[in-house]
N, C-alpha and C positions, 0 to 999 in steps of 0.2 A: 477356627480356619488355619492351614497348616502356612509357615511362611514360605514367600518364593525370593527367589536371588534373579534380578534383573539386570541385565548386561545392556547398557545404553550405547546405541552405536554413535559416531563422533556428531553426525547429523541432529542426532536428538541434542547437544548440550549447544550448540550453533543456532538451534532454532530458540531454545530457553532455557539461558543458564541457571535455571532455578529449578529445571526438570529434576532432578534427585530428590525434590522434598514431595512429589508427587505419588510416592508409591506407598502411601500407608506407614505401616512398620516392616515392610519386608525391607529387604538387603539390597543393596546397591554393588554391582560389580565392575569396576571401572578398569578394562585393559588396558596395560602400558602402552598399547599402540594409539589407542584412542587420545592419550596425552599427549603422544606424539605429533598426530595429525591436529590436535587444536592448538598445538603452538605454530604451526606452519601459517595459521590463521590470524593469528593474534594483532600483527602489523596491519590488518586490513583497515583502512578509514571508512568501513560503512556498518551496517547494524551486524553482519555477521563477524565483523572485527570485535565489536562492542561484545558480542554475545561470548566469544572465544575467551577475552581479558576477563571478564566477570567470572565465568566457570575457573579458570586458573585462581582469581581472587579466593572463589569460593574452597575450594580444594586446601591453597593455602592457609585459610583460615583453618579449616579441618584439622590439617597436619600439627597445629601447636596443641590439639588437644590428645594427641595419640599419635601411634605408628598405623598409617592409612595403607601399608601389607599387611597388618595385624587385624585392622578393622577399627572403625571410630565409629560411635554412635551418632546420627546425624544429629539426633533432637529427642527433646522429651518424647518417648510415644512412636516415636519414629526406631526405622532399621538401622542397620550397619553397614557403612560404607567401606569397601579396602579395594588397593588397588592389585591386579595380578598379572601376571605374565602369562606366556601360552606353552603348552608342551607340544612340539612339533610333531611327535608320535601320536597324536590326537587325530591331526589332520588326515584324509585320504590324501592316498599318493598322485592322484588326478587334479588336485587342487595345488596351486601354485603358492609355495609360502611366501614370495615374494611381494604378494598381492596383501595391500594392507586390511581388507575387508576379511580374508583369509586369515589372516593373523587374529581378526578379531572373533571370528568363529570358531577360533581353535581355541582361544580362551574360556569360552562357553563349553567347548567339548572336555575341557581340561577339568572346569568345575562340577559339569557332571559326571565324571568318573571317579572323582572325589568324594562327590556327597549324594550318591545316587539315589538318596531319600527326600533330596530338595528338589523342587522342581524348577527348571530356570528356564528363564524367558528372554528372548534376542527382543530389543525394541529398537527399531529401524523406521526410520521415513523412506529409505531405499527398497524398493519394492523386489531386485532384482536379489540383493540380502536376506530379504523374508523369504525368498524362494528359496533360495539354497540353504537356508536353515533349516526350511522345512523338508528338502530332502534329506538333511542329515538327522534328521529327528528330532530339534529343537525346535522348542514353540516358540513362537513369533508374534508381535503385536506393531502396531502402527503407535506414534505418539501424536496424539489428536493436537492441533492447534485449535483454539476457540474458532468455530464457524459463525458468522453471522446469517447467513442464506445455506438452506440446504442445497439449493442450485445456484448459477451465476445469472441464470433467466430470471428467478425469483428477486432480484436485486430490485429495490426501489426506482423508478426512473424519474420521478418531478413532475410527472406528465399524466394527465388522465382525459378520455372522450367520454363524454356524458349527453345522453339522451333525454331531450327536454321538448316541453310543449314550446311552439313557434312561438308563443305569445310572450313565453318568458324571455325570448332573445330578442325580439321586438322592444320590451322593457329596456332591457341591458341597453342595448343602442341609444335608446331615447333618454337615457340617463338615469331612469329610476333605480332605485336602489334595489337588488337582486341578492340574494342568500341561496346559498345551498344547506339543507339540514343533513349532510354525509358523514357519518361516523368514522369512516376510512381514507378522507383525505387529510392533509397535512398542509401546517402554514409555510405561504411560498408555492404551494405546489399550482402549477398551472394544467387548467383544463379546458379544453375544448368544447362548447355547446352547441351540439348538432341537432337541429328540429327531429322530432322523429316524423313530422308529416313529409319534409320535404328536406333531404341529406345535403343538398348542396347550402342552404344555408346554414351558417355556424357564425360562431364568437366567440374569440381567445380572451381568457382571463385568468386572472390570477387570486387564488383562494388565501384565505389568510384562517378563520375560524368558520363556523357555522351562526354566528350572530351578525358578522361583519360582512357589508355588501362586497360583491364582487369587486375586483378592480380590473379596468381595459387594460389590455397587452396593447400599449402603443410602438408605433415603428420610432427604432434606437439606433440611432448611429454613433461610432465611437472613431475616431483618427482616421477618418472618411472611410472607414469600413461598414460595409450594409450586410445586413443578415440575408440569406440566401433563400432560409426556410422558416418555418415557424418554430422548430427546435435551436435554430440560431436567434431568433428573435427572442423566445423565452431565453438565454442564455444570458445575451445583451441587456435585459430588463435586469436580471439579477445583478450581474457585472457591474452595472453602471449604477445600482441603490445602494447608497451608503448605508441605508437603515439595515444591511443584510451583509454581514461582516466576515463571513464563512460561507463560499461558493464552491461545490464541486460540480467539475462536468466529467463527464465520461461517454467517449467515441472513438471508432475505428479511426485508423490511419486516413488522415484527408478531410474528416468532418469537422475541423476547423476550429476544435477548442481552445488548443495554444494559441493559434493566431487573434482569436475572439478575446482571449484572456490578456495579453500584451496591448492589443489595441485600446482597452478600457483602460488598462493601466496607463499607458500612454496619455490617452484623453484626460485622465482625471489626475493625472502627475503633472506635465509637461501644460496640459493646454488649460484646465481648469484649475490647478494646484489644489485640488481637495487634497490630498496626499503630498507631504514634502519629498519622497523618493518612491521609486519602483524598483523591487529586489526579485529577482528572478532567479532559481535554483532549480536542480533534479537532485537524484539520487546517483550515485556511482554504483551500478550494477553491469560492469563490464560481459559482453560475451566471446567468449574465448579466453584471449590473455588478459591476467589482472594488472591492472593499473601500475602495480611496480616492475613490470616487465619494459614498459615505457620511458623512453630517455628524455632526461631535462627535468627543470625543477616541478615541484608540485601543480604552478600555473601552467604550465606546458603541458604535465601530464592531463589535466582535466580540459584541455581544449578539443579532442576528440568527442567528449560527452556534452559539451556545452556550445559547441558548433553550430545546432542546428536551433537552439535557442537565439542565437547571434543572427543567424540567417534570417528569420523570423522577423526580429527588429531591425536588421538592415530595408526588409522587403517592406515594411510598416514607413521606415524613413525615408525611403524614396531612392536606395542605395547613395545615399548621401553619409558616406561613413566618414568624414571631418564632423555633419552634425552630432551622428552616433557618439565617436570618440569623445567630443566637447562635453556630452552629455556625462557620458563615463567619468570623465577627469573632474565634472563637476559635483559627484556623488548623488545625482539623482536618477542615473540607473546603473543597479548593480548586478552584474551576472554572477554568482559563485557558488560553488559544489555546497551540497550540503554541510558537508563536512563542516563549513566555517558558520553555518548557519544555526545548526543546532543548539549550541552554546549561547544564542544570543537573546537579548530581549530586544525588540524591534518595534518601535513606536512611530506612528504618523506614516504608516507606507503601506502601497499597495504591495504586497507579496505573491507571486506567481510561483507554486511549485509544480514542476511538470513530471511526468512518469511516477505518481504517486502509486501506482499499482506495485512498484517495486519495493515498496517499503511496507514493514512490518506493523502491527498493531501498537507495538511500543514503541517503536520510533517516530508514526505520525502523532501519536501523543504527547511524546517528549517535545516537538515542534510546535503542536498546537498551544500547549501549556505556556510558552515562552513568548506567547503574542502580545505585546504592549496594548497599551489606551490608542484609539482612534487609527488601528490597523486593519486593511481588508486581507482577506487570505484567501485566496483561488487555487484549489486543487485540481490539476487535469490526470489525466491517463484512459488506459484502454486495457479494462480487465482479462482480456483475451490475449495480452502480449505479457508476460510477465515472466523476467530475466532472472529472479532469484528464485534458484531451486528450492528453498525453503517454504514457501508461502504458494499458495493460489488463488483462482479466481474468487472463493467464498471465502476467503480469512485474511487479504491483504489489507493493505492498511487505508486505502481509497475505498473497498467497500465497507469496511469497519466505519469508517466514518460516516459513507453515505448512510448506514442503517441505523447507528446507535443516535445520529443527530438529528434525523428526518423530524421527528416532533416538536424541534427548538424553533422558535421564530425569530433565530438571529443566522437561521442556516437556510439554503435554497440550493437542490438540486436538478440537473438537467441531463438526461441520457439524450447526446446526438445519434440519430438513426441514420444519416445521409451523409454521405461523401460528398463533397464540394470540390475537393483538388482537382480532379481530373476523371475520365470516366476510366481509364487504365487503374487509377488509384482504388475508385470506388468497386470494381471488378474483383480485381485482387483483393483486397479488404473481404468481400462478402465471400470468395469462391476458392481462395490458396488458404 
């Protein structure tokens, strides 16, 4: 099979710093403009910045093996990587050379002119970039990040509705052991048993395995917060169970996922002293201007992103700001950016990570592998509201955890379907 030359767009490196090793024994061409764009991202305090820095380190290590402009062997059995500048004469007159994408395209066209016998392929996650390349006769490919599900609708919900004989429901309510021999259920999955003869007769239960009797789902409150629907009831059961140290909640805006998680954390930290402290964080994924454009110290820069969490805590504390500040000062409640959490090993804590849908698979793995003994970690988010342009509903960190850990006894998941914030919020979340 003839060797090919792959030109990787900037967004590929920012998605996966190890992407250059994914093209078998084919050659990799790095446009000089791509290095310039990567450099602009290296100071970001998020996973994109991490990928940028790792890419630069990888190229620097390769530089020690030879001249990158002449070409350096990636590894045994791998192709050659080289850096190349563009020839402006290769680009059509109606494309602006001041545009970064067009400079990268010009580099690919230059390579095609110089090596007409070699197939050149542009790899980009940018749809418009692929369209422009196709119009200019450049072969294109997307760079596929591992999808955990084919569609977002296929994601494990953590709940199920099962039709059963009415007698089984009666036995369940009477306290008799009831088991379900279903192969497609998972540990800590919630099931709604519905009578096949009377649809109004039902029971809520929690599944462990095919041999263990179903567990009743009791009404559970946390920090004066009561569930308003059965999914919230499921969620609080998991949140208040110390035997389930990893809980994930997915729901649209107003479904109560963050509020329930914080209420459970306050109840078990300040109320029952099950955990020494509660740590709340979220990834920084700004919509619009990057964090570096904001004035002030890093803590001051972080306030716009942490404000919603503080607002929820303030609501749960009954607007008693002095009391909340006191718990902050004592270290019993910590609200910090993901940047500070990622490198720590936290034990005996109740950790809530909000907006996890904006984290990559690598980033959430990094966080979970730092969890210490006696710690419960709660992951919340809405996979339909992703601000990170390098991931989507099928491959983000939250979906990754839900699917990969659904068969583990230490985890539990619930997808919250109903909005409870207000009628306006519910309708907006569903129809806008």
